DSSP file (Angstrom, degrees, kcal/mol; ACC not computed):
  #  RESIDUE AA STRUCTURE BP1 BP2  ACC     N-H-->O    O-->H-N    N-H-->O    O-->H-N    TCO  KAPPA ALPHA  PHI   PSI    X-CA   Y-CA   Z-CA
    1    1 A M              0   0    0      0, 0.0     2,-0.2     0, 0.0     3,-0.0   0.000 360.0 360.0 360.0 133.7  -10.8  -27.5    9.5
    2    2 A S     >  -     0   0    0      1,-0.1     4,-1.7     4,-0.0     5,-0.1  -0.503 360.0-117.7 -89.9 161.2   -8.5  -25.1   11.3
    3    3 A D  H  > S+     0   0    0      1,-0.2     4,-2.7     2,-0.2     5,-0.2   0.883 114.7  58.0 -61.7 -38.9   -8.4  -21.3   10.7
    4    4 A K  H  > S+     0   0    0      1,-0.2     4,-2.4     2,-0.2    -1,-0.2   0.902 104.7  50.3 -60.7 -41.2   -4.8  -21.6    9.5
    5    5 A S  H  > S+     0   0    0      2,-0.2     4,-2.4     1,-0.2    -1,-0.2   0.922 111.0  48.9 -63.0 -43.5   -5.9  -24.0    6.7
    6    6 A L  H  X S+     0   0    0     -4,-1.7     4,-2.3     2,-0.2    -2,-0.2   0.931 112.4  47.1 -62.6 -46.7   -8.6  -21.7    5.6
    7    7 A Y  H  X S+     0   0    0     -4,-2.7     4,-2.5     1,-0.2    -1,-0.2   0.878 111.5  52.4 -63.5 -37.5   -6.3  -18.6    5.5
    8    8 A L  H  X S+     0   0    0     -4,-2.4     4,-2.6    -5,-0.2    -1,-0.2   0.927 109.8  48.3 -63.5 -44.5   -3.7  -20.7    3.7
    9    9 A W  H  X S+     0   0    0     -4,-2.4     4,-2.3     2,-0.2    -2,-0.2   0.904 112.2  48.8 -63.4 -41.5   -6.2  -21.7    1.0
   10   10 A V  H  X S+     0   0    0     -4,-2.3     4,-2.0     2,-0.2    -1,-0.2   0.930 112.4  48.1 -64.3 -44.4   -7.4  -18.1    0.6
   11   11 A R  H  X S+     0   0    0     -4,-2.5     4,-2.0     1,-0.2    -2,-0.2   0.911 112.5  48.7 -63.4 -41.9   -3.9  -16.8    0.3
   12   12 A L  H  X S+     0   0    0     -4,-2.6     4,-1.1     1,-0.2    -1,-0.2   0.877 109.4  52.9 -65.6 -36.6   -3.0  -19.5   -2.3
   13   13 A A  H  < S+     0   0    0     -4,-2.3    -1,-0.2     1,-0.2    -2,-0.2   0.883 110.3  47.9 -66.2 -37.2   -6.1  -18.8   -4.3
   14   14 A K  H  < S+     0   0    0     -4,-2.0    -1,-0.2     1,-0.2    -2,-0.2   0.864 115.4  44.5 -69.4 -35.9   -5.2  -15.1   -4.4
   15   15 A D  H  < S+     0   0    0     -4,-2.0    -1,-0.2    -5,-0.2    -2,-0.2   0.597  86.8 119.0 -84.4 -11.8   -1.6  -15.9   -5.5
   16   16 A R     <  -     0   0    0     -4,-1.1     2,-0.5    -3,-0.2    -3,-0.0  -0.273  62.3-132.7 -62.1 135.9   -2.6  -18.5   -8.0
   17   17 A V        +     0   0    0      3,-0.0    -1,-0.1     4,-0.0    -2,-0.1  -0.780  51.7 120.0 -89.6 128.0   -1.6  -17.7  -11.6
   18   18 A G    >   -     0   0    0     -2,-0.5     3,-2.1     1,-0.0     4,-0.4  -0.895  63.1 -26.3-164.3-167.8   -4.4  -18.3  -14.0
   19   19 A P  T 3  S+     0   0    0      0, 0.0    -1,-0.0     0, 0.0     0, 0.0  -0.302 125.4  20.1 -58.0 136.4   -6.6  -16.6  -16.6
   20   20 A G  T 3> S+     0   0    0     -3,-0.0     4,-2.1     1,-0.0     5,-0.1   0.302  87.8 111.3  89.7 -10.8   -7.0  -12.9  -16.0
   21   21 A S  H <> S+     0   0    0     -3,-2.1     4,-2.2     1,-0.2     5,-0.2   0.849  76.9  54.8 -67.5 -30.7   -3.9  -12.6  -13.8
   22   22 A G  H  > S+     0   0    0     -4,-0.4     4,-2.2     2,-0.2    -1,-0.2   0.892 107.3  50.2 -65.5 -38.9   -2.2  -10.6  -16.6
   23   23 A E  H  > S+     0   0    0      2,-0.2     4,-2.8     1,-0.2    -2,-0.2   0.904 109.0  52.1 -64.0 -40.9   -5.1   -8.2  -16.5
   24   24 A T  H  X S+     0   0    0     -4,-2.1     4,-2.5     1,-0.2    -2,-0.2   0.920 110.0  48.0 -62.4 -43.6   -4.8   -7.9  -12.8
   25   25 A A  H  X S+     0   0    0     -4,-2.2     4,-2.2     1,-0.2    -1,-0.2   0.898 112.3  49.7 -64.0 -40.1   -1.1   -7.1  -13.0
   26   26 A Q  H  X S+     0   0    0     -4,-2.2     4,-2.4     2,-0.2    -2,-0.2   0.911 111.1  49.1 -64.9 -41.9   -1.8   -4.5  -15.7
   27   27 A L  H  X S+     0   0    0     -4,-2.8     4,-2.7     2,-0.2    -2,-0.2   0.905 110.8  50.0 -65.4 -40.4   -4.6   -2.9  -13.7
   28   28 A K  H  X S+     0   0    0     -4,-2.5     4,-2.3     2,-0.2    -1,-0.2   0.908 111.3  49.2 -63.6 -40.7   -2.3   -2.7  -10.6
   29   29 A A  H  X S+     0   0    0     -4,-2.2     4,-2.3     2,-0.2    -2,-0.2   0.902 111.9  48.6 -64.7 -40.9    0.4   -1.1  -12.7
   30   30 A E  H  X S+     0   0    0     -4,-2.4     4,-2.8     2,-0.2    -2,-0.2   0.911 110.6  50.2 -66.2 -42.0   -2.0    1.4  -14.1
   31   31 A V  H  X S+     0   0    0     -4,-2.7     4,-2.4     2,-0.2    -2,-0.2   0.915 111.2  49.9 -61.6 -42.3   -3.4    2.3  -10.7
   32   32 A S  H  X S+     0   0    0     -4,-2.3     4,-2.0     2,-0.2    -2,-0.2   0.921 112.1  47.3 -61.8 -44.4    0.2    2.8   -9.5
   33   33 A R  H  X S+     0   0    0     -4,-2.3     4,-2.3     1,-0.2    -2,-0.2   0.909 112.1  50.0 -63.8 -42.3    1.0    5.0  -12.4
   34   34 A L  H  X S+     0   0    0     -4,-2.8     4,-2.5     1,-0.2    -1,-0.2   0.872 108.3  52.7 -66.6 -36.6   -2.2    7.0  -11.9
   35   35 A K  H  X S+     0   0    0     -4,-2.4     4,-2.3     2,-0.2    -1,-0.2   0.908 110.0  48.7 -63.3 -40.9   -1.5    7.5   -8.2
   36   36 A A  H  X S+     0   0    0     -4,-2.0     4,-2.3     2,-0.2    -2,-0.2   0.909 111.6  49.5 -64.9 -41.4    2.0    8.9   -9.1
   37   37 A D  H  X S+     0   0    0     -4,-2.3     4,-2.5     1,-0.2    -2,-0.2   0.906 111.0  49.7 -62.9 -41.7    0.5   11.2  -11.7
   38   38 A L  H  X S+     0   0    0     -4,-2.5     4,-2.5     2,-0.2    -2,-0.2   0.904 109.5  51.2 -64.8 -41.2   -2.1   12.4   -9.2
   39   39 A K  H  X S+     0   0    0     -4,-2.3     4,-2.1     2,-0.2    -2,-0.2   0.930 111.9  46.8 -61.4 -45.0    0.6   13.1   -6.6
   40   40 A R  H  X S+     0   0    0     -4,-2.3     4,-2.5     1,-0.2    -2,-0.2   0.915 112.2  50.3 -63.3 -43.2    2.6   15.1   -9.1
   41   41 A A  H  X S+     0   0    0     -4,-2.5     4,-2.4     1,-0.2    -1,-0.2   0.893 110.2  50.2 -63.4 -39.9   -0.4   17.1  -10.2
   42   42 A N  H  X S+     0   0    0     -4,-2.5     4,-2.3     2,-0.2    -1,-0.2   0.894 110.5  49.6 -65.4 -39.3   -1.3   17.9   -6.6
   43   43 A E  H  X S+     0   0    0     -4,-2.1     4,-2.2     2,-0.2    -2,-0.2   0.919 111.4  48.9 -65.2 -42.4    2.2   19.1   -5.9
   44   44 A E  H  X S+     0   0    0     -4,-2.5     4,-2.4     1,-0.2    -2,-0.2   0.910 110.6  51.2 -62.5 -42.0    2.2   21.3   -9.0
   45   45 A R  H  X S+     0   0    0     -4,-2.4     4,-2.3     1,-0.2    -2,-0.2   0.918 109.4  49.9 -60.8 -44.1   -1.2   22.7   -7.9
   46   46 A D  H  X S+     0   0    0     -4,-2.3     4,-2.2     1,-0.2    -1,-0.2   0.892 110.2  50.3 -63.6 -39.5    0.1   23.5   -4.5
   47   47 A I  H  X S+     0   0    0     -4,-2.2     4,-2.4     1,-0.2    -1,-0.2   0.921 110.9  49.1 -64.1 -43.2    3.2   25.2   -5.9
   48   48 A L  H  X S+     0   0    0     -4,-2.4     4,-2.5     2,-0.2    -2,-0.2   0.872 109.0  53.0 -65.8 -36.1    1.0   27.3   -8.2
   49   49 A K  H  X S+     0   0    0     -4,-2.3     4,-2.3     2,-0.2    -1,-0.2   0.934 110.8  46.8 -61.7 -45.2   -1.3   28.3   -5.3
   50   50 A K  H  X S+     0   0    0     -4,-2.2     4,-2.4     1,-0.2    -2,-0.2   0.902 112.6  49.5 -64.7 -40.6    1.7   29.5   -3.3
   51   51 A A  H  X S+     0   0    0     -4,-2.4     4,-2.7     2,-0.2     5,-0.2   0.912 110.4  50.3 -64.8 -42.2    3.1   31.4   -6.3
   52   52 A A  H  X S+     0   0    0     -4,-2.5     4,-1.9     1,-0.2    -2,-0.2   0.903 111.8  48.0 -63.6 -40.6   -0.3   33.1   -6.9
   53   53 A T  H  X S+     0   0    0     -4,-2.3     4,-1.8     2,-0.2    -1,-0.2   0.916 112.0  49.9 -64.7 -43.1   -0.5   34.1   -3.3
   54   54 A Y  H  X S+     0   0    0     -4,-2.4     4,-1.7     1,-0.2    -2,-0.2   0.936 113.5  44.1 -62.0 -48.1    3.0   35.5   -3.3
   55   55 A F  H  X S+     0   0    0     -4,-2.7     4,-1.9     1,-0.2    -1,-0.2   0.809 109.5  56.9 -70.5 -28.8    2.5   37.5   -6.5
   56   56 A A  H  X S+     0   0    0     -4,-1.9     4,-1.0    -5,-0.2    -1,-0.2   0.891 107.3  49.1 -67.0 -38.3   -0.9   38.8   -5.3
   57   57 A K  H  < S+     0   0    0     -4,-1.8    -2,-0.2     1,-0.2     3,-0.2   0.881 110.8  50.8 -66.8 -38.7    0.8   40.1   -2.1
   58   58 A L  H  < S+     0   0    0     -4,-1.7    -2,-0.2     1,-0.2    -1,-0.2   0.873 111.1  48.0 -66.8 -37.1    3.5   41.8   -4.2
   59   59 A S  H  <        0   0    0     -4,-1.9    -1,-0.2    -5,-0.1    -2,-0.2   0.650 360.0 360.0 -84.6 -13.5    1.1   43.6   -6.5
   60   60 A G     <        0   0    0     -4,-1.0    -3,-0.2    -3,-0.2    -2,-0.2   0.588 360.0 360.0-168.0 360.0   -1.2   45.0   -4.1
């Protein structure tokens, strides 16, 4: 058996549509959505940190 055959079989097994593949797609979509939410929350946090620093300098 060649390495190429083994890699082809593994790739085909991963791509195979079967039971549970819908769950996998849903989980991937949820992970993607959660990553986007986390990125937005981190950006908002950074903006609020900068604003707090700016206003702290102004007040005192």
